[in-house]
N, C-alpha and C positions, 0 to 999 in steps of 0.2 A: 402329560402321559401320552396323549394321542399323537403329539408332534414327535415324541421320542420313538414311538412305534413306527411312525411313517418314515423317520430318518433311518431306523434300523432296517426296515424293509427295503428302502432304497439302497442302502449299503450292500445288503445281500444280493439284490438284483444286479448292481454294478459289478460285484465280485464275481457272480456267476457269468455275467456277460464277458468280463475280462478273461475268465478261465476258458469259456467257450471259444473266444477269438484266438487265444494263444494256442489252444488245442488244434483248431482248424489250421492255423499257420504251420504248426508242427507236422500235421498230416500232409499238408501240401508240400512242405519242404522234403519230407520223407519220400513222397511219391515222385517228386521231381528228380531226386537223387537216384531213385530206382530206375526211372525212365531214361535218364541220361546215361546211367551205367549200362543198361540193356542196349541202348542205341549205339554207344561206343563199341560195345562187344560185337554188335552186328556189323558195324562199319569196318572193324578190323578184319572180319572174315570176308568182306566183299567191298573192296575199295573201288572197284571199276564201274559199278552200277549205281544209278540214281533210283532210289525206292520211292514209288508213288503209291500212296494209300487213297483209295476211293471209298467213301462212306455211302453205302447204298444197302441198308438193312433188308430191303425187299427186292433184291436183284433178280429173283426168279418169278416176279409177278406177271410179266408179260404185257405191261402197259406202255404208254407213251414215254414215261420217265425212264423205263428200262431200255427203250430204243436209244435215248440220249446216252445212257451209260455205255452201251456196247459200241456205239459209233465213236464215243470219246475214247474208249479203250483201243479201238482199231486205229484211230488218228494218232494217238500217243505212241503206239507200237510202230507205226509207219514213220513217225518223226525221228525216232532215235532207237538204235539197236542196244544202247547201253542203259536201258531202263527196265526195272522190274515192277510190275503192277500187282498190288494186293487189293482185293475187294473185301471190305468188311460186310458180311451178310448175316442175317438172322435165319436164313433158310437151312437150319441144321438138319433137316430131313432130306436134303438134296445133295447128291455127290457132285463134285466139280464137273465131271463129264456130262452129267444130267443137265446142269445149269447151262453149260456152253452149247449143248445139243438143242435145248429149248430156244436159246437165243438165235441159233441158226435156222431152226424150223419156223419160229414165230416172226423174226424180222429179216431173215435172209442175210444175216450178218455173221461172218466168220472171223474169229480172231486167232492169234497164235497161242494155242493152248499151253505150250510149255513156258510161255512168258507171263502167264496169269496165275496167281495164287489166291486162295480164299482163306480168310480168317473168319471162323464161325463164332457168332455171338449168341450167348444163351439168355441175355436179358432183354430181348426184343419185346417181350410182353409189356415192358414198362413204357413203351411208346404207343401202345394200342389205345385208341380213344375210349373203348368200352370200359377200360379200367378206371376212368375218371368221369363219372356221371356229372360231377360239378367241377367247375374251374378246369375244364378239359385242356385248354391251351397251356395253362401253367403246368398242369400235371404232366402233359406229354413232353413239354420242354425240359422239366426237371428229370423226367425219365430218360430223355435223350442224352442228358449229361451223364447219368449213371451208365447208359449203354456205351456212350463215347469213351468213358473211363475204362471200361472193359476192353474196348478196341485198342486204345492206346497202350494199355499194359500188355496186350498180347503181341502187338507189332508197332514199332516206332519208325515211321517213314520219314524221308527227307522233305517230301511235298505231300500235302494233304488236300484233297478236293472232296467237298460234299456235293453230291448230285441229287439229293433228295429234299433239301430244304430244312435240315436240322441245324439252324443257325446257332443254337446255344452250344453246339459241339466245337465251333470254330475257335473261340478263345482257349478252350481246353487244349487243343492241339498246338495252338500258337505259343501260349505261355508255359504250359507244362511240358509239351512235347518238343518245343523248339523247332517246329515245322514252318515252312512257308505255306500259307493257307489260301485256298481259293474256293469259290462255290458257284454252283449253277442253280439259279432260283426258278422253279416252275411257277410258283405263285407265292405271294407273301402270306405268312402264317396269319397275320392280321392286316387289315386294310382299312382305309377311310371309308370304303363302301360298307364294311361290316359295322363300323362305328355309326354310320349314317342309318343303317337298318335298325340298330338297337335304339338309337335316339328317336327315330320316327315310330318306334314300337311296332315294327313289321314282323309278322310271324314268318319264320323260315326254319330249315332243318338245323340251323345252329343258333336259333333264337326261339326258345319254347313259348308256347302260347301263354303259359302261366306268367312268364317274365314280361312278354309283350303287353299283357293286359294290366299289369301292376306298375304304377309310376315309381314306387319305392324300389322294387326289384330291378326296374329298368335303370334307375339312378346307380344302384350298386354295380350292376353289370357294366354300365358305361364307365364308371370309375375304375373298375377292374381292367377293362379293355385298354383304357388310357395308360394305366401303369404298366401293363404288359407291353403295349406298343413302345413305351419308353425303353424298357429293358431289351426288347427285340431290336431296337435301333442301336443300342450300345454294343451288343454282341455281334451284329452284322457288320459293323465298321472294322472289326478285327481282320477281315479278309483283305488280302493284298490285291485280289482281282475278283470282281463280281460279274457273273454272266446272268442275264435275264432272257426269258424266252419270247417276250412280246412287248409291244408298246404299252399295253395295259399294265403288265407286271413292272416294266421299267418306270412308269409314272409313279406307281405306289412305292417301289423300293427307293427311288430318288426322294420321294416325300418323307419316307420313314428313316432311311440310312444317311441321306444327304452326302453321298460320295460320287458326284457326277464324273470325276476324272478317272475313276477306276471301275465304273459301271459300263458294261458292254452289252448291247443287244445282239444275241446270238440265237437266231430262230432254230427251233428243234429240227432234227433231220427227218425228212419225210421221203419215203420211197416213191419218187416221182418218175424217174427215167423209165423204169420197167412198166409202171402203171400207165404212163402216157401211151405206150405201144399196144395196150390191150384193146381188143375189139369186142364190141358187145355181142353176146350170144343170147339169142331169143329163146325163151322157154315157153313153148306153145303160145298162148295168147295172154300170159300173165304179165302184169306191170309190177315190178318189185321196188318197194320203197325201203331203203336199207339204212339201219342205224348201227353205228359201231362205237362202243365205249365200254369201260369197265362198269360192272354193276355196283356203283357207289351212289350214296343218297343224293350228292350234289349234281349228278348227271340228269336228274329229273326225268327218268324213263316214263313215269306215269303220264307226263304231259304228252308223250308220243301216242299213247293209247287214247287219251282224251281228244287229241288232234284227229285221229282216225275216226273216232265217234262223231265228231263235228263234221268231218268230211263226208261221212255217210249221209248226214242230214242235208248236206249241200247237193248230194248226188241222188236225191230221191227220185227225180225225174229221169235218171239215167242209170237204172239198175244194172244193165249190161256192163257199164264202165266200172261200177262198184264191184261186181263179181270178178272182174279181172285183177283187182288190186290185192296185193299182199305186203304186210309190213314184216320185214326180216330184221330181227333184233339180234346183232352179233355182239358178244361181249365176253369178258373174262371174269371169273370169280376167284378172289384171293383167299377167302376164309368162309366160315359158317355163316357169318352175318351177310356176306354177299349172296350166298346160296338162298338165304332166307328172303332177301330182297327179290331174287329171281322168282321164288315161289309166289310171293305177293304179286308180282307182275302177272304171272300166269293166272292167278286167281282173279285179278282185276280185268284181264282180257275176257274171261268167262262172264264176269259180272256185267260187262258192257256188251256182251254177245258178240265178241270179236274173235272168238277162239278159232274160227275158220279162216280168219283174215290175218292172223298173226302167227309167225314162227320164230322160235328162239334157237339160237346156236351158241353153245358155250365152250370156251377154251379150245377153239378150233386151231388147226395148224395153218401155217402161212399159205400152203397150196390151196387149202379149203377156202381161205379168205380171198384168194385171187379168183377162185370160181364164183364166189358171191359177188365180187366187184364186176365180173363179166356178165352176170345175169341181171344185175340191178340197173335201173335207169335214173332213179331219184334217190337222194340222200336226205336224212333228217338228223338234226343234232339239237338237243333242247336245254343244255346246261346254261344257266344264268351266269354271266361273268366268267365264262370259260377262259382260262389264262392264255391259251393259244388255240389249240385244236388240231392236233396231228391228224386225227381221223378225218376231219373236215377236208384238209388238204389232200389227203390220199384219195378220198372219194372223188374230189374234183379232178385229180390227175387221171383217175380211172374212167372219167367220162360221165360221172353222175352229176345231176343238177342239184345243188345243195340248198336246203332250207335250214338256217341256223338261228340261234338266238341273237337278237339285236343288242349285243353288249360285248364287253371284253375283246378278246383276240379276233373272233369272227367279224366284229364291227370295225375294229381299228386297223387290222392288218391283212385280213384274208378276203373277205367278200366285198365286191363292189356292186352297188345297185343302180348306179347312174345309167340312164339310157344311152346306148351306143357303146358302153364298155362294161355291161353287166356281166358278172361272173356267178351270180346266185341270188338267193332271196334271204331276207331277214324277217323274223317274226318274234312276237312276245307271248301272246295268249294262244290257247288251243284253237280258237277261231282264226287267229292270224295265220297259224300254220296250216289249217284246213284250206283257207282261201288261197294261200301260196301254192299248195299242192294242186288245188283245183285249176289254178292258172297254168301250171306246167302241163297238167293233163290235157288242157284245151288249147295250148299254144300250137301254132303250126310247127311242122318239122323244121323249117328253116329258122324260126325264132329260137327253138330249143337248141339246134345245132350251133347257132351263133353264140349262145351262152356257154355251151360246152367247150367250144373252141377257145373262147376268151379265158375261161377258167383254166383249161389245160396250159395255155400259154403263160399265165401268171404264176404257175407253180414252180418254175425253175428256181426262183429265189429262195425256196424252202427245201432245196435238195440236200442230200447227204453230203455232197461235195462242198456246198456253200457252208453247211454247219461245220464240217471238219476244218475248213480254212478259218472260219471265225473263231472256233474253239482254240486252235493252235495259236492264233494271233492274241487272243485274250489271256491265254495261260503262259505265254512266252516270258512274262515277267517272273514267273515262278522258277524259271530255269536259269535266270541270270546268276552268274558267278557260281554255278554248281560244279 
């Protein structure tokens, strides 16, 4: 009797699995027919132009990824007059002219407005991390497929480029949309460093203390990460061309996706030509230490305040020097969570009795940012494993002496610490940062000028011109036989 029941249950499960599989295939077949029909109809009405779809749901955020987007748009427009660019965005509350004006004001990048269209996506909430308190990576990835499907049904391009890192959207546009697919990867969604942190049970913003302390939960999370990494590698390989923004990102993508012949390192565009011409403008007797980055948890802003706290202890015997210092934290907030992090930072500065030595500037214009560059003399960046660091390069080009984290892009691509060719400083702990800042403060003028000159000289390889050349070279395969 028991065996009969088991066989019956197994038969039912097999039947339902078969029905589900057939239903899914039918849905996919129907969607593909709909997409092909819409694409053919679009082509009939516009045979002269190549349509490029760029997937960037947060195109109005104002961060480094958005600078990549707008430089890429400008490069593609300059390359060929017979192209039309459509940007898939979830910024439903922003008009096209508002988005383009912000790009001009924030990045000093102007594009041909009449050759850029926007497709507004209403499902962006499904890629928000806060929607998935558990299994966040998987949840966001499945959410990106749902968001990508909305994008594909609304507009069917000839060429599709993801510039935000939503790798799970790539096979959707390749196999259902029949597009030539490429991507620009700012950082891998999962990396061997993340696996290593979980395995070593290290507490971090993406590895909760509860998990880090529990061996069984650690094993579960490690297994989940390994399965997700396998899935991530499969979807990533569907791209015809893969661009990465740094040596650090390149190493991880090569390890995960194993596509060396179609992976290209294209450093992100940094506004260096104009910044290198800036002259320092003294503000009374104040020495300004400047930080620039979005208010996101991985940017480790609290470490900057802790570094200032440690620096004050190092300068106990030099109170006049301490009274001259000010930490200027410049950043952008995308949503309510970012503003909450900003509020927490302001509270922490009061808790550490630093409120008179710290100033916050949020969502400022490009011209205001230039003024900040001109008045600051030292820069600080505290993110661990920063994939590249556009803000670091721009600070160096503007003449700031940078202190950045000894990891990721700053370590592998940007900052050189060898004597004779030094372009900045690298640190890990709050005390490390404090000691580096103290060293800069007590260096001679000639020593600091030598570091500034070397830093400015090395920035040319990260210019917008170099990015555009590299981007067009890497994407040329997408235009073959178009």
